[in-house]
All heavy atoms as an XYZ file, in Angstrom:
866
protein
N    -101.411     48.532     65.718
C    -101.023     49.482     64.697
C     -99.940     50.379     65.288
O    -100.047     50.865     66.395
C    -102.247     50.278     64.297
S    -101.949     51.342     62.908
N     -98.894     50.542     64.519
C     -97.777     51.355     64.967
C     -98.072     52.824     64.742
O     -98.707     53.187     63.746
C     -96.510     50.975     64.211
C     -95.991     49.558     64.467
C     -94.847     49.255     63.540
C     -95.569     49.405     65.916
N     -97.605     53.641     65.634
C     -97.832     55.073     65.426
C     -96.980     55.578     64.267
O     -95.882     55.108     64.032
C     -97.400     55.707     66.744
C     -96.490     54.728     67.373
C     -96.906     53.375     66.877
N     -97.508     56.491     63.542
C     -96.799     57.101     62.436
C     -95.859     58.138     62.998
O     -96.276     59.000     63.772
C     -97.786     57.743     61.438
C     -97.035     58.443     60.331
C     -98.748     56.706     60.923
N     -94.631     58.016     62.616
C     -93.638     58.951     63.136
C     -93.676     60.224     62.312
O     -93.669     60.187     61.095
C     -92.256     58.309     63.060
C     -91.201     59.178     63.671
C     -89.921     58.423     63.799
N     -88.941     59.318     64.354
C     -87.703     59.039     64.541
N     -87.254     57.858     64.223
N     -86.870     59.899     65.053
N     -93.683     61.284     62.944
C     -93.699     62.575     62.276
C     -92.261     63.058     62.124
O     -91.514     63.094     63.084
C     -94.516     63.600     63.091
C     -95.963     63.231     63.253
C     -96.685     63.248     61.918
O     -96.416     64.094     61.077
N     -97.601     62.317     61.728
N     -91.884     63.378     60.900
C     -90.545     63.873     60.624
C     -90.584     65.383     60.512
O     -91.473     65.949     59.908
C     -90.020     63.306     59.307
C     -89.848     61.820     59.327
C     -90.748     60.896     58.930
C     -88.719     61.107     59.781
N     -90.273     59.634     59.091
C     -89.008     59.744     59.617
C     -87.493     61.473     60.331
C     -88.106     58.748     59.966
C     -86.612     60.470     60.660
C     -86.915     59.127     60.486
N     -89.623     65.990     61.106
C     -89.529     67.438     60.946
C     -88.904     67.735     59.590
O     -88.306     66.875     58.960
C     -88.673     68.041     62.063
O     -87.341     67.607     61.919
N     -89.036     68.946     59.130
C     -88.466     69.337     57.842
C     -86.952     69.167     57.836
O     -86.362     68.743     56.836
C     -88.831     70.791     57.509
C     -90.306     70.919     57.150
O     -90.900     69.878     56.786
O     -90.824     72.038     57.235
N     -86.305     69.477     58.934
C     -84.845     69.363     58.972
C     -84.425     67.893     58.907
O     -83.442     67.543     58.269
C     -84.282     70.029     60.232
O     -84.758     69.347     61.383
N     -85.191     67.004     59.544
C     -84.877     65.572     59.494
C     -85.070     65.039     58.086
O     -84.251     64.284     57.579
C     -85.776     64.791     60.481
O     -85.641     65.345     61.765
C     -85.392     63.328     60.499
N     -86.174     65.461     57.453
C     -86.443     65.018     56.077
C     -85.343     65.468     55.129
O     -84.883     64.706     54.302
C     -87.794     65.563     55.617
C     -88.858     64.524     55.739
C     -90.130     64.999     55.087
N     -91.113     65.036     56.168
C     -91.938     66.005     56.440
N     -91.984     67.052     55.694
N     -92.748     65.927     57.443
N     -84.919     66.707     55.237
C     -83.891     67.205     54.319
C     -82.562     66.500     54.587
O     -81.818     66.198     53.669
C     -83.739     68.724     54.431
O     -83.257     69.069     55.713
N     -82.275     66.219     55.861
C     -81.046     65.485     56.191
C     -81.107     64.073     55.612
O     -80.167     63.600     55.004
C     -80.882     65.417     57.710
C     -79.641     66.115     58.181
C     -79.443     65.972     59.672
N     -80.635     66.409     60.393
C     -81.126     65.832     61.476
N     -80.514     64.819     62.017
N     -82.192     66.269     62.063
N     -82.240     63.406     55.786
C     -82.393     62.042     55.291
C     -82.394     61.995     53.770
O     -81.840     61.076     53.174
C     -83.662     61.401     55.848
C     -83.510     61.031     57.308
O     -82.390     60.897     57.792
N     -84.620     60.886     58.008
N     -83.026     62.942     53.121
C     -83.044     62.917     51.654
C     -81.635     63.110     51.115
O     -81.248     62.492     50.123
C     -83.999     63.966     51.087
O     -83.513     65.270     51.381
N     -80.828     63.911     51.757
C     -79.424     64.057     51.355
C     -78.667     62.763     51.555
O     -77.839     62.361     50.755
N     -78.987     62.081     52.666
C     -78.330     60.806     52.959
C     -78.692     59.780     51.887
O     -77.829     59.086     51.362
C     -78.760     60.317     54.352
C     -78.283     58.923     54.661
C     -76.959     58.690     55.002
C     -79.164     57.848     54.595
C     -76.518     57.416     55.285
C     -78.737     56.572     54.883
C     -77.407     56.353     55.225
O     -76.980     55.089     55.491
N     -79.979     59.692     51.532
C     -80.400     58.710     50.528
C     -79.854     59.063     49.149
O     -79.472     58.190     48.382
C     -81.933     58.597     50.489
C     -82.489     57.930     51.722
C     -83.388     58.588     52.548
C     -82.084     56.653     52.068
C     -83.884     57.985     53.683
C     -82.575     56.032     53.212
C     -83.479     56.710     54.007
O     -83.955     56.103     55.128
N     -79.826     60.360     48.858
C     -79.247     60.786     47.577
C     -77.771     60.403     47.550
O     -77.260     59.913     46.551
C     -79.433     62.291     47.390
C     -79.094     62.737     45.994
C     -79.456     64.203     45.690
N     -80.246     64.901     46.674
C     -79.788     65.869     47.483
N     -78.543     66.264     47.398
N     -80.565     66.464     48.349
N     -77.092     60.596     48.677
C     -75.680     60.252     48.786
C     -75.493     58.740     48.590
O     -74.584     58.306     47.889
C     -75.131     60.696     50.144
C     -73.705     60.330     50.374
N     -72.674     60.909     49.675
C     -73.136     59.414     51.212
C     -71.527     60.378     50.075
N     -71.792     59.475     51.012
N     -76.380     57.952     49.191
C     -76.300     56.494     49.040
C     -76.562     56.099     47.594
O     -75.902     55.221     47.055
C     -77.300     55.801     49.968
C     -76.915     55.886     51.432
S     -75.312     55.134     51.764
C     -75.712     53.428     51.478
N     -77.530     56.747     46.961
C     -77.820     56.460     45.560
C     -76.637     56.828     44.692
O     -76.263     56.084     43.789
C     -79.084     57.220     45.108
O     -80.152     56.881     45.979
C     -79.442     56.886     43.687
N     -76.024     57.979     44.967
C     -74.838     58.388     44.217
C     -73.710     57.376     44.408
O     -73.024     57.020     43.461
C     -74.351     59.773     44.656
C     -75.308     60.884     44.226
O     -76.173     60.622     43.356
O     -75.175     62.006     44.755
N     -73.547     56.894     45.640
C     -72.500     55.900     45.898
C     -72.782     54.602     45.143
O     -71.874     53.988     44.593
C     -72.383     55.620     47.395
C     -71.654     56.695     48.154
C     -71.489     56.329     49.614
O     -72.166     55.444     50.129
N     -70.589     57.039     50.286
N     -74.058     54.211     45.110
C     -74.422     53.002     44.359
C     -74.164     53.187     42.867
O     -73.682     52.272     42.204
C     -75.879     52.623     44.613
C     -76.102     52.045     45.996
O     -75.168     51.549     46.620
N     -77.321     52.136     46.487
N     -74.510     54.373     42.363
C     -74.247     54.651     40.944
C     -72.748     54.604     40.664
O     -72.316     54.013     39.673
C     -74.803     56.022     40.548
C     -76.322     56.050     40.531
O     -76.941     54.955     40.517
O     -76.883     57.158     40.536
N     -71.979     55.222     41.534
C     -70.520     55.220     41.365
C     -69.996     53.793     41.426
O     -69.161     53.384     40.615
C     -69.848     56.114     42.423
C     -70.183     57.581     42.158
C     -68.341     55.903     42.441
C     -69.772     58.517     43.277
N     -70.506     53.021     42.377
C     -70.077     51.617     42.511
C     -70.398     50.838     41.238
O     -69.575     50.081     40.735
C     -70.758     50.981     43.711
C     -70.305     49.569     43.976
C     -70.970     49.020     45.250
N     -70.487     47.700     45.553
C     -70.934     46.586     44.989
N     -71.895     46.651     44.088
N     -70.447     45.409     45.329
N     -71.606     51.020     40.710
C     -71.990     50.322     39.477
C     -71.096     50.729     38.311
O     -70.671     49.895     37.514
C     -73.459     50.598     39.154
C     -74.421     49.892     40.072
C     -75.869     50.235     39.765
O     -76.149     50.688     38.632
O     -76.714     50.052     40.656
N     -70.803     52.009     38.217
C     -69.926     52.492     37.146
C     -68.534     51.900     37.289
O     -67.926     51.444     36.316
C     -69.885     54.030     37.136
C     -71.240     54.593     36.680
C     -68.765     54.544     36.231
C     -71.383     56.089     36.871
N     -68.033     51.889     38.527
C     -66.701     51.308     38.760
C     -66.678     49.820     38.434
O     -65.718     49.316     37.846
C     -66.254     51.555     40.205
C     -65.890     53.003     40.549
C     -65.614     53.124     42.039
C     -64.703     53.468     39.739
N     -67.735     49.110     38.788
C     -67.821     47.686     38.455
C     -67.863     47.482     36.939
O     -67.228     46.572     36.408
C     -69.052     47.049     39.107
C     -68.963     46.840     40.612
C     -70.308     46.362     41.171
C     -67.867     45.843     40.948
N     -68.600     48.335     36.260
C     -68.674     48.245     34.804
C     -67.306     48.520     34.174
O     -66.881     47.826     33.251
C     -69.714     49.231     34.270
C     -69.976     49.091     32.790
C     -71.086     50.017     32.320
O     -71.914     50.433     33.166
O     -71.112     50.303     31.125
N     -66.613     49.523     34.700
C     -65.260     49.826     34.207
C     -64.343     48.635     34.436
O     -63.593     48.217     33.556
C     -64.701     51.093     34.888
C     -65.453     52.329     34.408
C     -63.202     51.243     34.617
C     -65.132     53.590     35.182
N     -64.408     48.054     35.636
C     -63.575     46.884     35.941
C     -63.889     45.724     35.004
O     -62.996     45.083     34.453
C     -63.785     46.441     37.383
C     -62.838     45.283     37.767
C     -63.292     44.536     38.950
N     -64.563     43.891     38.618
C     -65.285     43.218     39.488
N     -64.913     43.135     40.733
N     -66.402     42.649     39.127
N     -65.181     45.462     34.790
C     -65.573     44.371     33.896
C     -65.085     44.623     32.473
O     -64.623     43.707     31.797
C     -67.085     44.175     33.931
C     -67.563     43.636     35.261
O     -66.793     43.056     36.019
N     -68.831     43.849     35.569
N     -65.195     45.875     32.029
C     -64.703     46.211     30.687
C     -63.192     46.026     30.593
O     -62.675     45.544     29.581
C     -65.088     47.645     30.310
C     -66.569     47.776     30.014
O     -67.239     46.803     29.691
N     -67.082     48.990     30.136
N     -62.484     46.397     31.637
C     -61.033     46.224     31.640
C     -60.671     44.740     31.639
O     -59.735     44.325     30.947
C     -60.404     46.930     32.842
C     -60.410     48.438     32.713
C     -59.861     49.123     33.944
O     -59.860     48.577     35.035
N     -59.394     50.354     33.770
N     -61.402     43.934     32.387
C     -61.155     42.493     32.390
C     -61.391     41.894     31.010
O     -60.610     41.060     30.536
C     -62.031     41.793     33.440
C     -61.672     42.057     34.899
C     -62.707     41.429     35.830
C     -60.281     41.538     35.204
N     -62.470     42.335     30.348
C     -62.736     41.849     28.987
C     -61.635     42.297     28.042
O     -61.198     41.539     27.173
C     -64.096     42.341     28.511
C     -65.246     41.503     29.028
C     -66.535     41.813     28.284
N     -66.997     43.177     28.514
C     -67.859     43.530     29.458
N     -68.366     42.616     30.245
N     -68.220     44.777     29.609
N     -61.171     43.523     28.203
C     -60.096     44.035     27.350
C     -58.817     43.225     27.558
O     -58.114     42.882     26.604
C     -59.849     45.518     27.631
N     -58.524     42.892     28.808
C     -57.343     42.079     29.102
C     -57.485     40.690     28.482
O     -56.538     40.158     27.891
C     -57.119     41.985     30.628
C     -56.654     43.341     31.155
C     -56.111     40.894     30.972
C     -56.622     43.437     32.674
N     -58.667     40.102     28.583
C     -58.902     38.788     27.962
C     -58.705     38.867     26.456
O     -58.079     37.985     25.862
C     -60.310     38.294     28.286
C     -60.511     37.886     29.735
C     -61.965     37.593     30.064
O     -62.834     37.710     29.170
O     -62.238     37.252     31.222
N     -59.231     39.923     25.837
C     -59.056     40.097     24.391
C     -57.583     40.263     24.038
O     -57.105     39.699     23.046
C     -59.856     41.300     23.886
C     -61.339     41.035     23.857
O     -61.771     39.890     23.779
N     -62.130     42.080     23.936
N     -56.862     41.032     24.836
C     -55.431     41.222     24.579
C     -54.672     39.907     24.724
O     -53.778     39.623     23.928
C     -54.859     42.267     25.539
C     -55.300     43.677     25.222
C     -54.852     44.684     26.271
O     -54.407     44.309     27.349
N     -54.961     45.956     25.948
N     -55.041     39.108     25.730
C     -54.376     37.814     25.902
C     -54.640     36.914     24.701
O     -53.740     36.222     24.232
C     -54.849     37.147     27.194
C     -54.311     37.817     28.446
C     -54.921     37.278     29.728
O     -55.918     36.510     29.659
O     -54.408     37.619     30.802
N     -55.877     36.924     24.188
C     -56.184     36.133     22.988
C     -55.385     36.635     21.796
O     -54.862     35.848     21.007
C     -57.683     36.182     22.685
C     -58.459     35.135     23.479
C     -59.900     35.143     23.089
N     -60.507     36.023     24.103
C     -61.628     36.669     23.997
N     -62.335     36.590     22.923
N     -62.078     37.421     24.955
N     -55.295     37.957     21.652
C     -54.536     38.520     20.540
C     -53.057     38.181     20.656
O     -52.397     37.887     19.656
C     -54.731     40.033     20.477
C     -56.128     40.429     20.031
C     -56.364     41.925     20.128
O     -55.550     42.676     20.662
N     -57.499     42.379     19.609
N     -52.531     38.207     21.874
C     -51.130     37.842     22.086
C     -50.915     36.381     21.706
O     -49.928     36.042     21.043
C     -50.704     38.111     23.548
C     -50.604     39.616     23.783
C     -49.396     37.412     23.883
C     -50.412     40.007     25.239
N     -51.842     35.523     22.107
C     -51.741     34.103     21.768
C     -51.772     33.918     20.253
O     -50.946     33.180     19.692
C     -52.888     33.309     22.420
O     -52.837     33.503     23.836
C     -52.787     31.837     22.108
N     -52.704     34.588     19.582
C     -52.783     34.491     18.125
C     -51.510     35.022     17.464
O     -50.981     34.421     16.526
C     -54.004     35.265     17.597
C     -55.357     34.639     17.877
C     -56.476     35.596     17.441
C     -55.494     33.322     17.153
N     -51.014     36.137     17.970
C     -49.787     36.710     17.417
C     -48.618     35.763     17.601
O     -47.802     35.581     16.686
C     -49.469     38.052     18.079
O     -50.474     38.988     17.812
N     -48.532     35.151     18.765
C     -47.441     34.209     19.024
C     -47.544     33.004     18.096
O     -46.533     32.524     17.571
C     -47.451     33.757     20.490
C     -46.252     32.928     20.877
C     -44.959     33.695     20.698
O     -44.853     34.854     21.092
N     -43.967     33.068     20.100
N     -48.765     32.521     17.863
C     -48.962     31.410     16.930
C     -48.531     31.805     15.526
O     -47.898     31.019     14.820
C     -50.422     30.963     16.933
C     -50.843     30.257     18.205
C     -52.335     29.993     18.270
O     -53.064     30.351     17.315
O     -52.781     29.421     19.279
N     -48.862     33.024     15.114
C     -48.458     33.489     13.788
C     -46.945     33.613     13.692
O     -46.357     33.263     12.667
C     -49.125     34.830     13.470
C     -50.608     34.711     13.225
C     -51.283     36.060     13.035
O     -50.726     37.097     13.378
N     -52.487     36.046     12.490
N     -46.308     34.098     14.741
C     -44.845     34.204     14.754
C     -44.226     32.815     14.650
O     -43.268     32.603     13.889
C     -44.365     34.948     16.029
C     -42.869     34.787     16.223
C     -44.737     36.414     15.955
N     -44.772     31.858     15.403
C     -44.255     30.493     15.354
C     -44.415     29.896     13.959
O     -43.491     29.253     13.442
C     -44.965     29.614     16.383
C     -44.631     30.006     17.815
O     -43.607     30.693     18.026
O     -45.402     29.628     18.727
N     -45.578     30.112     13.333
C     -45.784     29.618     11.968
C     -44.813     30.269     10.994
O     -44.249     29.611     10.118
C     -47.220     29.880     11.508
C     -48.164     28.759     11.868
C     -49.507     29.050     11.307
N     -49.979     30.188     12.123
C     -51.177     30.689     12.108
N     -52.067     30.228     11.316
N     -51.524     31.684     12.889
N     -44.611     31.567     11.148
C     -43.684     32.279     10.264
C     -42.265     31.733     10.430
O     -41.544     31.549      9.442
C     -43.721     33.774     10.551
N     -41.860     31.465     11.670
C     -40.527     30.905     11.908
C     -40.385     29.547     11.239
O     -39.358     29.264     10.612
C     -40.264     30.769     13.413
C     -39.951     32.066     14.099
C     -39.686     31.847     15.583
C     -39.405     33.144     16.302
N     -39.164     32.938     17.743
N     -41.416     28.705     11.362
C     -41.378     27.387     10.724
C     -41.287     27.521      9.204
O     -40.541     26.797      8.550
C     -42.610     26.566     11.112
C     -42.565     26.066     12.534
C     -43.812     25.292     12.884
C     -43.820     24.889     14.348
N     -45.056     24.202     14.724
N     -42.059     28.450      8.644
C     -42.029     28.648      7.189
C     -40.664     29.153      6.739
O     -40.151     28.732      5.700
C     -43.127     29.627      6.769
C     -44.520     29.045      6.867
C     -45.603     30.061      6.570
O     -45.352     31.266      6.553
N     -46.816     29.588      6.347
N     -40.068     30.032      7.514
C     -38.740     30.546      7.172
C     -37.708     29.418      7.233
O     -36.874     29.280      6.329
C     -38.355     31.713      8.108
C     -39.204     32.937      7.790
C     -36.877     32.044      7.990
C     -39.088     34.058      8.813
N     -37.791     28.595      8.286
C     -36.868     27.468      8.405
C     -37.033     26.511      7.230
O     -36.045     26.041      6.654
C     -37.095     26.729      9.723
C     -36.616     27.475     10.946
C     -36.974     26.758     12.241
O     -37.329     25.557     12.190
O     -36.897     27.401     13.292
N     -38.283     26.232      6.867
C     -38.554     25.346      5.742
C     -38.021     25.946      4.446
O     -37.417     25.251      3.618
C     -40.057     25.086      5.628
C     -40.425     24.092      4.556
C     -41.924     23.822      4.506
O     -42.627     24.179      5.471
O     -42.368     23.267      3.497
N     -38.218     27.234      4.271
C     -37.721     27.921      3.077
C     -36.198     27.850      3.001
O     -35.629     27.580      1.938
C     -38.181     29.378      3.091
O     -37.611     30.084      2.027
N     -35.539     28.078      4.111
C     -34.075     28.018      4.140
C     -33.605     26.607      3.823
O     -32.652     26.420      3.041
C     -33.541     28.499      5.510
C     -33.762     30.007      5.645
C     -32.071     28.146      5.680
C     -33.479     30.558      7.031
N     -34.281     25.593      4.396
C     -33.913     24.208      4.105
C     -34.097     23.878      2.625
O     -33.246     23.214      2.018
C     -34.716     23.239      4.966
C     -34.279     23.255      6.413
O     -33.133     23.582      6.718
N     -35.182     22.906      7.316
N     -35.187     24.351      2.029
C     -35.419     24.115      0.602
C     -34.352     24.809     -0.253
O     -33.882     24.257     -1.251
C     -36.818     24.587      0.203
C     -37.981     23.744      0.734
C     -39.313     24.425      0.419
C     -37.939     22.350      0.147
N     -33.963     26.009      0.133
C     -32.912     26.721     -0.596
C     -31.587     25.975     -0.496
O     -30.850     25.870     -1.479
C     -32.769     28.147     -0.066
C     -33.942     29.036     -0.420
C     -33.860     30.408      0.232
O     -32.896     30.723      0.927
N     -34.872     31.237      0.016
N     -31.284     25.450      0.672
C     -30.048     24.670      0.841
C     -30.081     23.417     -0.025
O     -29.072     23.053     -0.640
C     -29.851     24.300      2.316
C     -29.406     25.470      3.145
C     -29.136     25.079      4.579
N     -28.725     26.260      5.332
C     -29.015     26.477      6.587
N     -29.712     25.587      7.272
N     -28.596     27.573      7.194
N     -31.238     22.757     -0.056
C     -31.377     21.578     -0.912
C     -31.176     21.946     -2.378
O     -30.513     21.223     -3.117
C     -32.743     20.925     -0.723
C     -32.926     20.203      0.587
C     -34.336     19.651      0.745
O     -35.179     19.802     -0.140
N     -34.598     19.017      1.881
N     -31.748     23.066     -2.790
C     -31.605     23.505     -4.185
C     -30.146     23.803     -4.506
O     -29.651     23.442     -5.587
C     -32.470     24.737     -4.440
N     -29.442     24.432     -3.586
C     -28.019     24.722     -3.800
C     -27.225     23.425     -3.888
O     -26.366     23.269     -4.767
C     -27.487     25.642     -2.677
C     -28.087     27.031     -2.817
C     -25.963     25.706     -2.697
C     -27.824     27.951     -1.637
N     -27.506     22.475     -2.997
C     -26.813     21.186     -3.034
C     -27.080     20.456     -4.351
O     -26.167     19.879     -4.947
C     -27.239     20.308     -1.850
C     -26.731     20.835     -0.519
O     -25.767     21.643     -0.522
O     -27.299     20.452      0.531
N     -28.316     20.482     -4.819
C     -28.649     19.833     -6.102
C     -27.941     20.529     -7.255
O     -27.453     19.868     -8.179
C     -30.157     19.837     -6.315
C     -30.869     18.865     -5.417
C     -32.345     18.873     -5.633
N     -32.996     17.990     -4.663
C     -34.270     18.050     -4.361
N     -35.052     18.938     -4.939
N     -34.770     17.214     -3.480
N     -27.903     21.860     -7.210
C     -27.216     22.593     -8.277
C     -25.731     22.252     -8.277
O     -25.123     22.087     -9.351
C     -27.422     24.096     -8.097
N     -25.122     22.111     -7.111
C     -23.718     21.725     -7.029
C     -23.508     20.327     -7.603
O     -22.566     20.091     -8.360
C     -23.234     21.774     -5.574
C     -23.025     23.156     -5.036
C     -22.564     23.090     -3.570
C     -22.410     24.470     -2.966
N     -22.024     24.395     -1.540
N     -24.414     19.406     -7.232
C     -24.314     18.032     -7.734
C     -24.451     18.002     -9.254
O     -23.673     17.332     -9.952
C     -25.397     17.148     -7.091
O     -25.252     17.204     -5.684
C     -25.289     15.710     -7.561
N     -25.412     18.732     -9.775
C     -25.631     18.769    -11.218
C     -24.418     19.379    -11.917
O     -23.956     18.872    -12.951
C     -26.914     19.553    -11.563
C     -28.132     18.732    -11.126
C     -26.993     19.880    -13.037
C     -29.442     19.469    -11.219
N     -23.888     20.439    -11.364
C     -22.732     21.068    -12.007
C     -21.510     20.149    -11.945
O     -20.701     20.134    -12.872
C     -22.417     22.424    -11.379
O     -22.051     22.268    -10.033
N     -21.358     19.348    -10.924
C     -20.248     18.405    -10.838
C     -20.379     17.295    -11.874
O     -19.387     16.809    -12.400
C     -20.179     17.774     -9.449
C     -19.628     18.694     -8.403
C     -19.463     17.988     -7.062
N     -19.369     18.964     -6.000
C     -20.065     18.944     -4.888
N     -20.927     17.978     -4.655
N     -19.910     19.890     -3.991
N     -21.626     16.894    -12.155
C     -21.860     15.817    -13.117
C     -22.019     16.379    -14.530
O     -21.417     15.878    -15.481
C     -23.105     15.000    -12.721
C     -23.468     14.001    -13.797
C     -22.890     14.323    -11.387
N     -22.792     17.407    -14.688
C     -23.150     17.907    -16.013
C     -22.003     18.650    -16.690
O     -21.783     18.487    -17.890
C     -24.375     18.800    -15.912
N     -21.290     19.489    -15.967
C     -20.224     20.271    -16.601
C     -19.138     19.386    -17.214
O     -18.762     19.611    -18.385
C     -19.631     21.267    -15.615
C     -20.474     22.516    -15.356
C     -19.795     23.399    -14.311
C     -20.718     23.298    -16.623
N     -18.651     18.403    -16.502
C     -17.678     17.533    -17.168
C     -18.273     16.812    -18.384
O     -17.589     16.650    -19.415
C     -17.272     16.523    -16.088
C     -17.568     17.205    -14.801
C     -18.745     18.094    -15.090
N     -19.537     16.395    -18.278
C     -20.189     15.735    -19.428
C     -20.310     16.673    -20.614
O     -20.077     16.287    -21.762
N     -20.698     17.910    -20.353
C     -20.833     18.900    -21.435
C     -19.466     19.179    -22.054
O     -19.318     19.225    -23.285
C     -21.496     20.185    -20.899
C     -22.960     19.915    -20.521
C     -21.398     21.308    -21.921
C     -23.624     21.042    -19.779
N     -18.457     19.360    -21.219
C     -17.109     19.603    -21.735
C     -16.625     18.407    -22.560
O     -16.008     18.584    -23.624
C     -16.132     19.896    -20.598
C     -16.312     21.252    -19.905
C     -15.366     21.347    -18.710
C     -16.076     22.390    -20.863
N     -16.910     17.200    -22.111
C     -16.525     16.011    -22.856
C     -17.207     15.987    -24.218
O     -16.573     15.680    -25.246
C     -16.875     14.748    -22.043
C     -16.515     13.478    -22.716
C     -15.182     13.082    -22.854
C     -17.499     12.648    -23.248
C     -14.843     11.905    -23.482
C     -17.171     11.478    -23.888
C     -15.849     11.094    -23.998
N     -18.498     16.320    -24.261
C     -19.227     16.356    -25.535
C     -18.647     17.421    -26.470
O     -18.502     17.183    -27.682
C     -20.712     16.607    -25.297
S     -21.555     15.217    -24.552
N     -18.293     18.574    -25.957
C     -17.715     19.646    -26.785
C     -16.368     19.179    -27.349
O     -16.074     19.381    -28.542
C     -17.572     20.946    -25.967
C     -18.960     21.529    -25.657
C     -16.716     21.972    -26.713
C     -18.948     22.695    -24.711
N     -15.580     18.546    -26.513
C     -14.277     18.053    -26.981
C     -14.469     17.003    -28.072
O     -13.766     17.012    -29.100
C     -13.458     17.486    -25.793
C     -12.228     16.728    -26.280
C     -13.067     18.611    -24.855
N     -15.447     16.106    -27.890
C     -15.707     15.090    -28.916
C     -16.174     15.721    -30.225
O     -15.750     15.296    -31.319
C     -16.749     14.086    -28.429
C     -16.262     13.008    -27.481
C     -17.416     12.115    -27.034
C     -15.182     12.151    -28.125
N     -17.040     16.726    -30.128
C     -17.521     17.403    -31.343
C     -16.349     18.072    -32.053
O     -16.216     17.983    -33.284
C     -18.637     18.421    -30.997
C     -19.892     17.674    -30.550
C     -18.951     19.330    -32.175
C     -20.973     18.553    -29.981
N     -15.507     18.751    -31.287
C     -14.333     19.391    -31.896
C     -13.413     18.345    -32.547
O     -12.878     18.550    -33.645
C     -13.562     20.210    -30.864
C     -14.238     21.506    -30.398
C     -13.429     22.129    -29.266
C     -14.408     22.468    -31.546
N     -13.219     17.221    -31.883
C     -12.405     16.153    -32.444
C     -12.994     15.668    -33.758
O     -12.276     15.502    -34.751
C     -12.298     15.016    -31.419
C     -11.664     13.771    -31.987
C     -10.287     13.708    -32.195
C     -12.452     12.686    -32.340
C      -9.706     12.565    -32.743
C     -11.888     11.554    -32.875
C     -10.521     11.477    -33.070
O      -9.960     10.361    -33.615
N     -14.314     15.441    -33.781
C     -14.954     14.971    -34.993
C     -14.880     16.011    -36.114
O     -14.684     15.665    -37.291
C     -16.416     14.577    -34.732
C     -16.622     13.349    -33.859
C     -18.092     13.165    -33.523
C     -16.063     12.095    -34.545
N     -15.024     17.301    -35.756
C     -14.957     18.358    -36.770
C     -13.539     18.398    -37.337
O     -13.357     18.506    -38.563
C     -15.339     19.726    -36.129
C     -14.978     20.877    -37.053
C     -16.813     19.739    -35.823
N     -12.532     18.326    -36.483
C     -11.140     18.388    -36.952
C     -10.802     17.126    -37.765
O     -10.139     17.212    -38.800
C     -10.173     18.552    -35.747
C      -8.725     18.376    -36.166
C     -10.404     19.890    -35.081
N     -11.281     15.986    -37.327
C     -10.942     14.746    -37.999
C     -11.599     14.647    -39.357
O     -10.978     14.167    -40.310
C     -11.353     13.564    -37.112
C     -10.952     12.217    -37.714
C     -11.322     11.129    -36.756
C     -10.898      9.796    -37.422
N     -11.231      8.670    -36.652
N     -12.844     15.040    -39.506
C     -13.579     14.846    -40.761
C     -13.633     16.096    -41.638
O     -14.128     16.027    -42.754
C     -14.964     14.298    -40.487
C     -14.921     12.892    -39.953
C     -15.176     12.629    -38.624
C     -14.579     11.836    -40.780
C     -15.131     11.340    -38.121
C     -14.517     10.532    -40.284
C     -14.809     10.305    -38.968
O     -14.750      9.023    -38.467
N     -13.170     17.195    -41.225
C     -13.210     18.375    -42.108
C     -11.864     18.858    -42.313
O     -10.953     19.232    -42.302
C     -14.103     19.487    -41.535
C     -15.551     19.130    -41.593
C     -16.280     18.812    -40.455
C     -16.220     19.103    -42.801
C     -17.608     18.524    -40.517
C     -17.563     18.807    -42.853
C     -18.248     18.525    -41.712
């Protein structure tokens, strides 16, 4: 059986301060670890949001390009129609005028 060591009051108070200090350091360490973990999660969330935002920007660019291409096609079709239709309409008007002048 080991002898029980007797602590003086000054030793006890010194040791209790030491243990309290160690406990405080452990608490601080845990808090710092929690802060670090929260910051890492926040960074991961921001990276996901950046990725999603970039995907949305890419989709928007594709939609804009598609819209511009469709508008160009519509303009080209309108030009083609006006090249074909306007002369046809003018020809019909001239024929109607000819018929009106000839028969009236």
